[in-house]
mmCIF file of the protein (N, C-alpha, C, O) and its ligand, coordinates in Angstrom:
data_MODEL
# 
_entry.id   MODEL 
# 
loop_
_entity.id 
_entity.type 
_entity.pdbx_number_of_molecules 
1 polymer     1 
2 non-polymer 1 
# 
_entity_poly.entity_id                      1 
_entity_poly.type                           'polypeptide(L)' 
_entity_poly.nstd_linkage                   no 
_entity_poly.nstd_monomer                   no 
_entity_poly.pdbx_seq_one_letter_code       
;(UNK)(UNK)(UNK)(UNK)(UNK)(UNK)(UNK)(UNK)(UNK)(UNK)(UNK)(UNK)(UNK)(UNK)(UNK)(UNK)
(UNK)(UNK)(UNK)(UNK)(UNK)(UNK)(UNK)(UNK)(UNK)(UNK)(UNK)(UNK)(UNK)(UNK)(UNK)(UNK)
(UNK)(UNK)(UNK)(UNK)(UNK)(UNK)(UNK)(UNK)(UNK)(UNK)(UNK)(UNK)(UNK)
;
_entity_poly.pdbx_seq_one_letter_code_can   XXXXXXXXXXXXXXXXXXXXXXXXXXXXXXXXXXXXXXXXXXXXX 
_entity_poly.pdbx_strand_id                 A 
# 
loop_
_entity_poly_seq.entity_id 
_entity_poly_seq.num 
_entity_poly_seq.mon_id 
_entity_poly_seq.hetero 
1 1  UNK n 
1 2  UNK n 
1 3  UNK n 
1 4  UNK n 
1 5  UNK n 
1 6  UNK n 
1 7  UNK n 
1 8  UNK n 
1 9  UNK n 
1 10 UNK n 
1 11 UNK n 
1 12 UNK n 
1 13 UNK n 
1 14 UNK n 
1 15 UNK n 
1 16 UNK n 
1 17 UNK n 
1 18 UNK n 
1 19 UNK n 
1 20 UNK n 
1 21 UNK n 
1 22 UNK n 
1 23 UNK n 
1 24 UNK n 
1 25 UNK n 
1 26 UNK n 
1 27 UNK n 
1 28 UNK n 
1 29 UNK n 
1 30 UNK n 
1 31 UNK n 
1 32 UNK n 
1 33 UNK n 
1 34 UNK n 
1 35 UNK n 
1 36 UNK n 
1 37 UNK n 
1 38 UNK n 
1 39 UNK n 
1 40 UNK n 
1 41 UNK n 
1 42 UNK n 
1 43 UNK n 
1 44 UNK n 
1 45 UNK n 
# 
loop_
_struct_asym.id 
_struct_asym.entity_id 
A 1 
B 2 
# 
loop_
_chem_comp.id 
_chem_comp.type 
_chem_comp.mon_nstd_flag 
UNK 'L-peptide linking' . 
ZN  non-polymer         . 
# 
_pdbx_entity_nonpoly.entity_id   2 
_pdbx_entity_nonpoly.name        ? 
_pdbx_entity_nonpoly.comp_id     ZN 
# 
_pdbx_nonpoly_scheme.asym_id         B 
_pdbx_nonpoly_scheme.entity_id       2 
_pdbx_nonpoly_scheme.mon_id          ZN 
_pdbx_nonpoly_scheme.ndb_seq_num     1 
_pdbx_nonpoly_scheme.pdb_seq_num     101 
_pdbx_nonpoly_scheme.auth_seq_num    101 
_pdbx_nonpoly_scheme.pdb_mon_id      ZN 
_pdbx_nonpoly_scheme.auth_mon_id     ZN 
_pdbx_nonpoly_scheme.pdb_strand_id   A 
_pdbx_nonpoly_scheme.pdb_ins_code    . 
# 
loop_
_atom_site.group_PDB 
_atom_site.id 
_atom_site.type_symbol 
_atom_site.label_atom_id 
_atom_site.label_alt_id 
_atom_site.label_comp_id 
_atom_site.label_asym_id 
_atom_site.label_entity_id 
_atom_site.label_seq_id 
_atom_site.pdbx_PDB_ins_code 
_atom_site.Cartn_x 
_atom_site.Cartn_y 
_atom_site.Cartn_z 
_atom_site.occupancy 
_atom_site.B_iso_or_equiv 
_atom_site.pdbx_formal_charge 
_atom_site.auth_seq_id 
_atom_site.auth_comp_id 
_atom_site.auth_asym_id 
_atom_site.auth_atom_id 
_atom_site.pdbx_PDB_model_num 
ATOM   1   N  N  . UNK A 1 1  ? 195.829 -15.528 21.569 1.00 0.00 ? 1   UNK A N  1 
ATOM   2   C  CA . UNK A 1 1  ? 194.688 -15.796 20.669 1.00 0.00 ? 1   UNK A CA 1 
ATOM   3   C  C  . UNK A 1 1  ? 193.539 -14.844 20.978 1.00 0.00 ? 1   UNK A C  1 
ATOM   4   O  O  . UNK A 1 1  ? 193.485 -14.209 22.031 1.00 0.00 ? 1   UNK A O  1 
ATOM   5   N  N  . UNK A 1 2  ? 192.641 -14.773 20.034 1.00 0.00 ? 2   UNK A N  1 
ATOM   6   C  CA . UNK A 1 2  ? 191.535 -13.832 20.201 1.00 0.00 ? 2   UNK A CA 1 
ATOM   7   C  C  . UNK A 1 2  ? 190.183 -14.512 20.079 1.00 0.00 ? 2   UNK A C  1 
ATOM   8   O  O  . UNK A 1 2  ? 189.991 -15.483 19.347 1.00 0.00 ? 2   UNK A O  1 
ATOM   9   N  N  . UNK A 1 3  ? 189.264 -13.945 20.837 1.00 0.00 ? 3   UNK A N  1 
ATOM   10  C  CA . UNK A 1 3  ? 187.855 -14.336 20.696 1.00 0.00 ? 3   UNK A CA 1 
ATOM   11  C  C  . UNK A 1 3  ? 187.356 -13.867 19.307 1.00 0.00 ? 3   UNK A C  1 
ATOM   12  O  O  . UNK A 1 3  ? 187.366 -12.670 19.020 1.00 0.00 ? 3   UNK A O  1 
ATOM   13  N  N  . UNK A 1 4  ? 186.925 -14.804 18.458 1.00 0.00 ? 4   UNK A N  1 
ATOM   14  C  CA . UNK A 1 4  ? 186.526 -14.411 17.102 1.00 0.00 ? 4   UNK A CA 1 
ATOM   15  C  C  . UNK A 1 4  ? 185.246 -13.585 17.061 1.00 0.00 ? 4   UNK A C  1 
ATOM   16  O  O  . UNK A 1 4  ? 184.946 -12.949 16.051 1.00 0.00 ? 4   UNK A O  1 
ATOM   17  N  N  . UNK A 1 5  ? 184.490 -13.594 18.160 1.00 0.00 ? 5   UNK A N  1 
ATOM   18  C  CA . UNK A 1 5  ? 183.230 -12.869 18.176 1.00 0.00 ? 5   UNK A CA 1 
ATOM   19  C  C  . UNK A 1 5  ? 183.451 -11.402 18.531 1.00 0.00 ? 5   UNK A C  1 
ATOM   20  O  O  . UNK A 1 5  ? 182.985 -10.518 17.812 1.00 0.00 ? 5   UNK A O  1 
ATOM   21  N  N  . UNK A 1 6  ? 184.148 -11.133 19.619 1.00 0.00 ? 6   UNK A N  1 
ATOM   22  C  CA . UNK A 1 6  ? 184.284 -9.754  20.104 1.00 0.00 ? 6   UNK A CA 1 
ATOM   23  C  C  . UNK A 1 6  ? 185.709 -9.231  19.943 1.00 0.00 ? 6   UNK A C  1 
ATOM   24  O  O  . UNK A 1 6  ? 185.964 -8.054  20.194 1.00 0.00 ? 6   UNK A O  1 
ATOM   25  N  N  . UNK A 1 7  ? 186.663 -10.113 19.518 1.00 0.00 ? 7   UNK A N  1 
ATOM   26  C  CA . UNK A 1 7  ? 188.043 -9.692  19.287 1.00 0.00 ? 7   UNK A CA 1 
ATOM   27  C  C  . UNK A 1 7  ? 188.834 -9.424  20.559 1.00 0.00 ? 7   UNK A C  1 
ATOM   28  O  O  . UNK A 1 7  ? 189.899 -8.809  20.507 1.00 0.00 ? 7   UNK A O  1 
ATOM   29  N  N  . UNK A 1 8  ? 188.331 -9.874  21.689 1.00 0.00 ? 8   UNK A N  1 
ATOM   30  C  CA . UNK A 1 8  ? 189.077 -9.713  22.955 1.00 0.00 ? 8   UNK A CA 1 
ATOM   31  C  C  . UNK A 1 8  ? 190.177 -10.773 23.018 1.00 0.00 ? 8   UNK A C  1 
ATOM   32  O  O  . UNK A 1 8  ? 190.068 -11.842 22.417 1.00 0.00 ? 8   UNK A O  1 
ATOM   33  N  N  . UNK A 1 9  ? 191.233 -10.452 23.754 1.00 0.00 ? 9   UNK A N  1 
ATOM   34  C  CA . UNK A 1 9  ? 192.278 -11.434 23.993 1.00 0.00 ? 9   UNK A CA 1 
ATOM   35  C  C  . UNK A 1 9  ? 191.787 -12.514 24.921 1.00 0.00 ? 9   UNK A C  1 
ATOM   36  O  O  . UNK A 1 9  ? 191.194 -12.225 25.960 1.00 0.00 ? 9   UNK A O  1 
ATOM   37  N  N  . UNK A 1 10 ? 192.031 -13.776 24.548 1.00 0.00 ? 10  UNK A N  1 
ATOM   38  C  CA . UNK A 1 10 ? 191.634 -14.897 25.396 1.00 0.00 ? 10  UNK A CA 1 
ATOM   39  C  C  . UNK A 1 10 ? 192.792 -15.890 25.463 1.00 0.00 ? 10  UNK A C  1 
ATOM   40  O  O  . UNK A 1 10 ? 193.736 -15.809 24.677 1.00 0.00 ? 10  UNK A O  1 
ATOM   41  N  N  . UNK A 1 11 ? 192.709 -16.820 26.403 1.00 0.00 ? 11  UNK A N  1 
ATOM   42  C  CA . UNK A 1 11 ? 193.746 -17.833 26.553 1.00 0.00 ? 11  UNK A CA 1 
ATOM   43  C  C  . UNK A 1 11 ? 193.122 -19.209 26.421 1.00 0.00 ? 11  UNK A C  1 
ATOM   44  O  O  . UNK A 1 11 ? 191.906 -19.351 26.293 1.00 0.00 ? 11  UNK A O  1 
ATOM   45  N  N  . UNK A 1 12 ? 193.978 -20.218 26.456 1.00 0.00 ? 12  UNK A N  1 
ATOM   46  C  CA . UNK A 1 12 ? 193.480 -21.604 26.310 1.00 0.00 ? 12  UNK A CA 1 
ATOM   47  C  C  . UNK A 1 12 ? 192.594 -22.012 27.502 1.00 0.00 ? 12  UNK A C  1 
ATOM   48  O  O  . UNK A 1 12 ? 191.894 -23.024 27.443 1.00 0.00 ? 12  UNK A O  1 
ATOM   49  N  N  . UNK A 1 13 ? 192.631 -21.223 28.571 1.00 0.00 ? 13  UNK A N  1 
ATOM   50  C  CA . UNK A 1 13 ? 191.813 -21.539 29.748 1.00 0.00 ? 13  UNK A CA 1 
ATOM   51  C  C  . UNK A 1 13 ? 190.370 -21.103 29.537 1.00 0.00 ? 13  UNK A C  1 
ATOM   52  O  O  . UNK A 1 13 ? 189.466 -21.559 30.238 1.00 0.00 ? 13  UNK A O  1 
ATOM   53  N  N  . UNK A 1 14 ? 190.158 -20.217 28.567 1.00 0.00 ? 14  UNK A N  1 
ATOM   54  C  CA . UNK A 1 14 ? 188.814 -19.745 28.328 1.00 0.00 ? 14  UNK A CA 1 
ATOM   55  C  C  . UNK A 1 14 ? 187.973 -20.853 27.685 1.00 0.00 ? 14  UNK A C  1 
ATOM   56  O  O  . UNK A 1 14 ? 188.505 -21.851 27.200 1.00 0.00 ? 14  UNK A O  1 
ATOM   57  N  N  . UNK A 1 15 ? 186.694 -20.662 27.693 1.00 0.00 ? 15  UNK A N  1 
ATOM   58  C  CA . UNK A 1 15 ? 185.745 -21.592 27.079 1.00 0.00 ? 15  UNK A CA 1 
ATOM   59  C  C  . UNK A 1 15 ? 186.095 -21.804 25.632 1.00 0.00 ? 15  UNK A C  1 
ATOM   60  O  O  . UNK A 1 15 ? 186.395 -20.848 24.917 1.00 0.00 ? 15  UNK A O  1 
ATOM   61  N  N  . UNK A 1 16 ? 186.060 -23.053 25.185 1.00 0.00 ? 16  UNK A N  1 
ATOM   62  C  CA . UNK A 1 16 ? 186.430 -23.362 23.809 1.00 0.00 ? 16  UNK A CA 1 
ATOM   63  C  C  . UNK A 1 16 ? 185.303 -24.045 23.054 1.00 0.00 ? 16  UNK A C  1 
ATOM   64  O  O  . UNK A 1 16 ? 184.423 -24.674 23.641 1.00 0.00 ? 16  UNK A O  1 
ATOM   65  N  N  . UNK A 1 17 ? 185.355 -23.904 21.730 1.00 0.00 ? 17  UNK A N  1 
ATOM   66  C  CA . UNK A 1 17 ? 184.422 -24.597 20.878 1.00 0.00 ? 17  UNK A CA 1 
ATOM   67  C  C  . UNK A 1 17 ? 185.190 -25.003 19.623 1.00 0.00 ? 17  UNK A C  1 
ATOM   68  O  O  . UNK A 1 17 ? 186.049 -24.266 19.139 1.00 0.00 ? 17  UNK A O  1 
ATOM   69  N  N  . UNK A 1 18 ? 184.866 -26.186 19.106 1.00 0.00 ? 18  UNK A N  1 
ATOM   70  C  CA . UNK A 1 18 ? 185.580 -26.649 17.919 1.00 0.00 ? 18  UNK A CA 1 
ATOM   71  C  C  . UNK A 1 18 ? 184.693 -26.521 16.706 1.00 0.00 ? 18  UNK A C  1 
ATOM   72  O  O  . UNK A 1 18 ? 183.500 -26.824 16.737 1.00 0.00 ? 18  UNK A O  1 
ATOM   73  N  N  . UNK A 1 19 ? 185.312 -26.065 15.639 1.00 0.00 ? 19  UNK A N  1 
ATOM   74  C  CA . UNK A 1 19 ? 184.540 -25.923 14.396 1.00 0.00 ? 19  UNK A CA 1 
ATOM   75  C  C  . UNK A 1 19 ? 185.438 -26.248 13.223 1.00 0.00 ? 19  UNK A C  1 
ATOM   76  O  O  . UNK A 1 19 ? 186.497 -25.642 13.062 1.00 0.00 ? 19  UNK A O  1 
ATOM   77  N  N  . UNK A 1 20 ? 185.023 -27.207 12.396 1.00 0.00 ? 20  UNK A N  1 
ATOM   78  C  CA . UNK A 1 20 ? 185.794 -27.653 11.244 1.00 0.00 ? 20  UNK A CA 1 
ATOM   79  C  C  . UNK A 1 20 ? 187.255 -27.930 11.578 1.00 0.00 ? 20  UNK A C  1 
ATOM   80  O  O  . UNK A 1 20 ? 188.161 -27.522 10.851 1.00 0.00 ? 20  UNK A O  1 
ATOM   81  N  N  . UNK A 1 21 ? 187.470 -28.632 12.692 1.00 0.00 ? 21  UNK A N  1 
ATOM   82  C  CA . UNK A 1 21 ? 188.811 -29.061 13.061 1.00 0.00 ? 21  UNK A CA 1 
ATOM   83  C  C  . UNK A 1 21 ? 189.671 -28.028 13.765 1.00 0.00 ? 21  UNK A C  1 
ATOM   84  O  O  . UNK A 1 21 ? 190.808 -28.311 14.143 1.00 0.00 ? 21  UNK A O  1 
ATOM   85  N  N  . UNK A 1 22 ? 189.125 -26.820 13.942 1.00 0.00 ? 22  UNK A N  1 
ATOM   86  C  CA . UNK A 1 22 ? 189.864 -25.767 14.630 1.00 0.00 ? 22  UNK A CA 1 
ATOM   87  C  C  . UNK A 1 22 ? 189.195 -25.455 15.957 1.00 0.00 ? 22  UNK A C  1 
ATOM   88  O  O  . UNK A 1 22 ? 187.970 -25.495 16.074 1.00 0.00 ? 22  UNK A O  1 
ATOM   89  N  N  . UNK A 1 23 ? 190.013 -25.141 16.955 1.00 0.00 ? 23  UNK A N  1 
ATOM   90  C  CA . UNK A 1 23 ? 189.465 -24.796 18.263 1.00 0.00 ? 23  UNK A CA 1 
ATOM   91  C  C  . UNK A 1 23 ? 189.517 -23.286 18.454 1.00 0.00 ? 23  UNK A C  1 
ATOM   92  O  O  . UNK A 1 23 ? 190.551 -22.647 18.264 1.00 0.00 ? 23  UNK A O  1 
ATOM   93  N  N  . UNK A 1 24 ? 188.383 -22.745 18.833 1.00 0.00 ? 24  UNK A N  1 
ATOM   94  C  CA . UNK A 1 24 ? 188.260 -21.301 19.097 1.00 0.00 ? 24  UNK A CA 1 
ATOM   95  C  C  . UNK A 1 24 ? 187.948 -21.078 20.556 1.00 0.00 ? 24  UNK A C  1 
ATOM   96  O  O  . UNK A 1 24 ? 187.228 -21.860 21.177 1.00 0.00 ? 24  UNK A O  1 
ATOM   97  N  N  . UNK A 1 25 ? 188.496 -20.004 21.101 1.00 0.00 ? 25  UNK A N  1 
ATOM   98  C  CA . UNK A 1 25 ? 188.255 -19.671 22.516 1.00 0.00 ? 25  UNK A CA 1 
ATOM   99  C  C  . UNK A 1 25 ? 187.450 -18.388 22.648 1.00 0.00 ? 25  UNK A C  1 
ATOM   100 O  O  . UNK A 1 25 ? 187.513 -17.493 21.806 1.00 0.00 ? 25  UNK A O  1 
ATOM   101 N  N  . UNK A 1 26 ? 186.687 -18.333 23.740 1.00 0.00 ? 26  UNK A N  1 
ATOM   102 C  CA . UNK A 1 26 ? 185.739 -17.220 23.911 1.00 0.00 ? 26  UNK A CA 1 
ATOM   103 C  C  . UNK A 1 26 ? 185.863 -16.626 25.313 1.00 0.00 ? 26  UNK A C  1 
ATOM   104 O  O  . UNK A 1 26 ? 186.187 -17.313 26.282 1.00 0.00 ? 26  UNK A O  1 
ATOM   105 N  N  . UNK A 1 27 ? 185.590 -15.305 25.381 1.00 0.00 ? 27  UNK A N  1 
ATOM   106 C  CA . UNK A 1 27 ? 185.697 -14.592 26.660 1.00 0.00 ? 27  UNK A CA 1 
ATOM   107 C  C  . UNK A 1 27 ? 184.560 -14.964 27.604 1.00 0.00 ? 27  UNK A C  1 
ATOM   108 O  O  . UNK A 1 27 ? 184.703 -14.890 28.824 1.00 0.00 ? 27  UNK A O  1 
ATOM   109 N  N  . UNK A 1 28 ? 183.444 -15.360 27.031 1.00 0.00 ? 28  UNK A N  1 
ATOM   110 C  CA . UNK A 1 28 ? 182.276 -15.597 27.886 1.00 0.00 ? 28  UNK A CA 1 
ATOM   111 C  C  . UNK A 1 28 ? 181.310 -16.553 27.170 1.00 0.00 ? 28  UNK A C  1 
ATOM   112 O  O  . UNK A 1 28 ? 181.450 -16.811 25.975 1.00 0.00 ? 28  UNK A O  1 
ATOM   113 N  N  . UNK A 1 29 ? 180.345 -17.064 27.909 1.00 0.00 ? 29  UNK A N  1 
ATOM   114 C  CA . UNK A 1 29 ? 179.418 -18.047 27.382 1.00 0.00 ? 29  UNK A CA 1 
ATOM   115 C  C  . UNK A 1 29 ? 178.581 -17.456 26.251 1.00 0.00 ? 29  UNK A C  1 
ATOM   116 O  O  . UNK A 1 29 ? 178.222 -18.170 25.315 1.00 0.00 ? 29  UNK A O  1 
ATOM   117 N  N  . UNK A 1 30 ? 178.264 -16.159 26.324 1.00 0.00 ? 30  UNK A N  1 
ATOM   118 C  CA . UNK A 1 30 ? 177.392 -15.592 25.286 1.00 0.00 ? 30  UNK A CA 1 
ATOM   119 C  C  . UNK A 1 30 ? 178.122 -15.475 23.955 1.00 0.00 ? 30  UNK A C  1 
ATOM   120 O  O  . UNK A 1 30 ? 177.510 -15.641 22.899 1.00 0.00 ? 30  UNK A O  1 
ATOM   121 N  N  . UNK A 1 31 ? 179.427 -15.189 23.992 1.00 0.00 ? 31  UNK A N  1 
ATOM   122 C  CA . UNK A 1 31 ? 180.207 -15.187 22.727 1.00 0.00 ? 31  UNK A CA 1 
ATOM   123 C  C  . UNK A 1 31 ? 180.279 -16.585 22.147 1.00 0.00 ? 31  UNK A C  1 
ATOM   124 O  O  . UNK A 1 31 ? 180.155 -16.774 20.937 1.00 0.00 ? 31  UNK A O  1 
ATOM   125 N  N  . UNK A 1 32 ? 180.482 -17.566 23.020 1.00 0.00 ? 32  UNK A N  1 
ATOM   126 C  CA . UNK A 1 32 ? 180.549 -18.951 22.578 1.00 0.00 ? 32  UNK A CA 1 
ATOM   127 C  C  . UNK A 1 32 ? 179.241 -19.344 21.901 1.00 0.00 ? 32  UNK A C  1 
ATOM   128 O  O  . UNK A 1 32 ? 179.236 -19.977 20.845 1.00 0.00 ? 32  UNK A O  1 
ATOM   129 N  N  . UNK A 1 33 ? 178.139 -18.959 22.527 1.00 0.00 ? 33  UNK A N  1 
ATOM   130 C  CA . UNK A 1 33 ? 176.821 -19.309 22.000 1.00 0.00 ? 33  UNK A CA 1 
ATOM   131 C  C  . UNK A 1 33 ? 176.589 -18.646 20.627 1.00 0.00 ? 33  UNK A C  1 
ATOM   132 O  O  . UNK A 1 33 ? 176.091 -19.273 19.692 1.00 0.00 ? 33  UNK A O  1 
ATOM   133 N  N  . UNK A 1 34 ? 176.966 -17.370 20.540 1.00 0.00 ? 34  UNK A N  1 
ATOM   134 C  CA . UNK A 1 34 ? 176.802 -16.650 19.276 1.00 0.00 ? 34  UNK A CA 1 
ATOM   135 C  C  . UNK A 1 34 ? 177.603 -17.323 18.169 1.00 0.00 ? 34  UNK A C  1 
ATOM   136 O  O  . UNK A 1 34 ? 177.129 -17.460 17.041 1.00 0.00 ? 34  UNK A O  1 
ATOM   137 N  N  . UNK A 1 35 ? 178.826 -17.743 18.502 1.00 0.00 ? 35  UNK A N  1 
ATOM   138 C  CA . UNK A 1 35 ? 179.666 -18.399 17.524 1.00 0.00 ? 35  UNK A CA 1 
ATOM   139 C  C  . UNK A 1 35 ? 179.075 -19.731 17.082 1.00 0.00 ? 35  UNK A C  1 
ATOM   140 O  O  . UNK A 1 35 ? 179.059 -20.058 15.895 1.00 0.00 ? 35  UNK A O  1 
ATOM   141 N  N  . UNK A 1 36 ? 178.599 -20.481 18.042 1.00 0.00 ? 36  UNK A N  1 
ATOM   142 C  CA . UNK A 1 36 ? 178.066 -21.811 17.721 1.00 0.00 ? 36  UNK A CA 1 
ATOM   143 C  C  . UNK A 1 36 ? 176.794 -21.742 16.874 1.00 0.00 ? 36  UNK A C  1 
ATOM   144 O  O  . UNK A 1 36 ? 176.483 -22.665 16.121 1.00 0.00 ? 36  UNK A O  1 
ATOM   145 N  N  . UNK A 1 37 ? 176.072 -20.642 17.011 1.00 0.00 ? 37  UNK A N  1 
ATOM   146 C  CA . UNK A 1 37 ? 174.854 -20.488 16.229 1.00 0.00 ? 37  UNK A CA 1 
ATOM   147 C  C  . UNK A 1 37 ? 175.159 -20.147 14.780 1.00 0.00 ? 37  UNK A C  1 
ATOM   148 O  O  . UNK A 1 37 ? 174.397 -20.519 13.887 1.00 0.00 ? 37  UNK A O  1 
ATOM   149 N  N  . UNK A 1 38 ? 176.245 -19.455 14.533 1.00 0.00 ? 38  UNK A N  1 
ATOM   150 C  CA . UNK A 1 38 ? 176.594 -19.052 13.188 1.00 0.00 ? 38  UNK A CA 1 
ATOM   151 C  C  . UNK A 1 38 ? 178.092 -18.833 13.029 1.00 0.00 ? 38  UNK A C  1 
ATOM   152 O  O  . UNK A 1 38 ? 178.547 -17.700 12.872 1.00 0.00 ? 38  UNK A O  1 
ATOM   153 N  N  . UNK A 1 39 ? 178.867 -19.939 13.069 1.00 0.00 ? 39  UNK A N  1 
ATOM   154 C  CA . UNK A 1 39 ? 180.347 -19.840 13.062 1.00 0.00 ? 39  UNK A CA 1 
ATOM   155 C  C  . UNK A 1 39 ? 180.884 -19.075 11.873 1.00 0.00 ? 39  UNK A C  1 
ATOM   156 O  O  . UNK A 1 39 ? 181.845 -18.319 12.012 1.00 0.00 ? 39  UNK A O  1 
ATOM   157 N  N  . UNK A 1 40 ? 180.291 -19.250 10.714 1.00 0.00 ? 40  UNK A N  1 
ATOM   158 C  CA . UNK A 1 40 ? 180.841 -18.658 9.494  1.00 0.00 ? 40  UNK A CA 1 
ATOM   159 C  C  . UNK A 1 40 ? 180.853 -17.146 9.567  1.00 0.00 ? 40  UNK A C  1 
ATOM   160 O  O  . UNK A 1 40 ? 181.686 -16.494 8.937  1.00 0.00 ? 40  UNK A O  1 
ATOM   161 N  N  . UNK A 1 41 ? 179.933 -16.590 10.333 1.00 0.00 ? 41  UNK A N  1 
ATOM   162 C  CA . UNK A 1 41 ? 179.856 -15.137 10.444 1.00 0.00 ? 41  UNK A CA 1 
ATOM   163 C  C  . UNK A 1 41 ? 181.104 -14.573 11.131 1.00 0.00 ? 41  UNK A C  1 
ATOM   164 O  O  . UNK A 1 41 ? 181.455 -13.410 10.929 1.00 0.00 ? 41  UNK A O  1 
ATOM   165 N  N  . UNK A 1 42 ? 181.776 -15.404 11.946 1.00 0.00 ? 42  UNK A N  1 
ATOM   166 C  CA . UNK A 1 42 ? 182.863 -14.870 12.777 1.00 0.00 ? 42  UNK A CA 1 
ATOM   167 C  C  . UNK A 1 42 ? 184.239 -15.325 12.333 1.00 0.00 ? 42  UNK A C  1 
ATOM   168 O  O  . UNK A 1 42 ? 185.241 -14.825 12.846 1.00 0.00 ? 42  UNK A O  1 
ATOM   169 N  N  . UNK A 1 43 ? 184.320 -16.253 11.403 1.00 0.00 ? 43  UNK A N  1 
ATOM   170 C  CA . UNK A 1 43 ? 185.613 -16.746 10.982 1.00 0.00 ? 43  UNK A CA 1 
ATOM   171 C  C  . UNK A 1 43 ? 186.171 -15.933 9.826  1.00 0.00 ? 43  UNK A C  1 
ATOM   172 O  O  . UNK A 1 43 ? 185.553 -15.796 8.770  1.00 0.00 ? 43  UNK A O  1 
ATOM   173 N  N  . UNK A 1 44 ? 187.343 -15.407 10.061 1.00 0.00 ? 44  UNK A N  1 
ATOM   174 C  CA . UNK A 1 44 ? 188.039 -14.689 8.988  1.00 0.00 ? 44  UNK A CA 1 
ATOM   175 C  C  . UNK A 1 44 ? 189.137 -15.586 8.461  1.00 0.00 ? 44  UNK A C  1 
ATOM   176 O  O  . UNK A 1 44 ? 189.990 -16.051 9.219  1.00 0.00 ? 44  UNK A O  1 
ATOM   177 N  N  . UNK A 1 45 ? 189.115 -15.826 7.180  1.00 0.00 ? 45  UNK A N  1 
ATOM   178 C  CA . UNK A 1 45 ? 190.140 -16.682 6.573  1.00 0.00 ? 45  UNK A CA 1 
ATOM   179 C  C  . UNK A 1 45 ? 191.473 -15.976 6.491  1.00 0.00 ? 45  UNK A C  1 
ATOM   180 O  O  . UNK A 1 45 ? 192.448 -16.552 6.007  1.00 0.00 ? 45  UNK A O  1 
HETATM 181 ZN ZN . ZN  B 2 .  ? 183.869 -12.364 23.562 1.00 0.00 2 101 ZN  A ZN 1 
# 
């Protein structure tokens, strides 16, 4: 799986955030924070 913010490879052990029923994983806290502030910017359908 990939970090939706920076496109780095991440695993289920990485920090996660849930949005609209889907769980996303992040390489670091700052990517997670950026995603949580504006999830729609980072989600590609
Ligand atoms: Zn990242």
